[in-house]
C-alpha positions as CSV (number, residue, x, y, z in Angstrom):
1,X,-6.5,13.6,-8.0
2,X,-6.6,9.4,-8.5
3,X,-3.9,7.8,-6.9
4,X,-2.5,4.0,-7.5
5,X,-3.6,3.3,-3.9
6,X,-7.4,3.9,-4.8
7,X,-6.9,1.7,-7.8
8,X,-9.0,-1.8,-7.5
9,X,-7.7,-5.1,-8.3
10,X,-7.7,-5.8,-12.2
11,X,-7.5,-2.3,-13.1
12,X,-4.8,-1.2,-15.7
13,X,-4.0,2.5,-14.9
14,X,-1.4,5.2,-16.5
15,X,0.9,7.0,-14.4
16,X,0.5,10.7,-14.9
17,X,2.9,12.0,-12.1
18,X,5.0,10.6,-9.2
19,X,4.7,13.1,-6.1
20,X,7.1,13.1,-3.4
21,X,10.6,14.6,-2.7
22,X,14.0,13.3,-2.5
23,X,15.3,9.4,-2.0
24,X,11.8,7.8,-2.0
25,X,10.6,9.7,-5.0
26,X,13.8,8.5,-6.9
27,X,13.6,5.0,-5.3
28,X,10.2,4.7,-6.8
29,X,11.3,5.9,-10.3
30,X,14.2,3.5,-10.2
31,X,12.0,0.8,-9.8
32,X,10.5,1.8,-13.2
33,X,7.3,3.9,-12.0
34,X,7.4,6.7,-14.3
35,X,5.3,8.9,-16.5
36,X,3.3,7.4,-19.1
37,X,3.8,4.0,-17.9
38,X,0.7,1.6,-17.5
39,X,0.3,-0.5,-14.3
40,X,-1.7,-3.5,-13.8
41,X,-3.1,-4.0,-10.3
42,X,-2.7,-7.9,-9.8
43,X,-3.5,-8.3,-5.9
44,X,-3.6,-6.8,-2.5
45,X,-2.8,-8.5,0.7
46,X,-5.7,-9.3,2.8
47,X,-5.6,-6.2,5.2
48,X,-4.8,-4.0,1.9
49,X,-1.2,-3.5,2.4
50,X,1.0,-4.2,0.3
51,X,-0.2,-4.1,-3.4
52,X,1.2,-6.3,-6.2
53,X,1.4,-4.6,-9.6
54,X,2.9,-5.3,-12.7
55,X,4.8,-2.9,-15.1
56,X,7.4,-3.1,-17.8
57,X,7.2,-7.0,-17.7
58,X,7.6,-7.6,-14.2
59,X,5.9,-7.6,-10.9
60,X,6.4,-5.0,-8.1
61,X,4.9,-4.9,-4.7
62,X,4.5,-1.4,-3.2
63,X,3.5,-0.4,0.3
64,X,0.1,1.6,0.4
65,X,1.9,4.7,1.4
66,X,4.2,4.8,-1.7
67,X,1.0,4.0,-3.9
68,X,-0.5,7.1,-2.6
69,X,2.5,9.2,-4.1
70,X,1.9,7.9,-7.7
71,X,-0.9,10.0,-9.5
72,X,-2.5,7.7,-12.1
73,X,-5.4,8.1,-14.8
């Protein structure tokens, strides 16, 4: 299973599924990360956390542990 956490800077990936439960999963989905959406990885912080991505016309910064819950292809 490939997750957003494993994606490199410059990759464009497509969301397959958002894992997790409860409020955390709902929060990620409320930010626009839903099945079928393409995400472009802009950059990561020097130590790797957080990641800045673009989706649906805006930029979003996600923690690495949240990125691990987003399955991509």
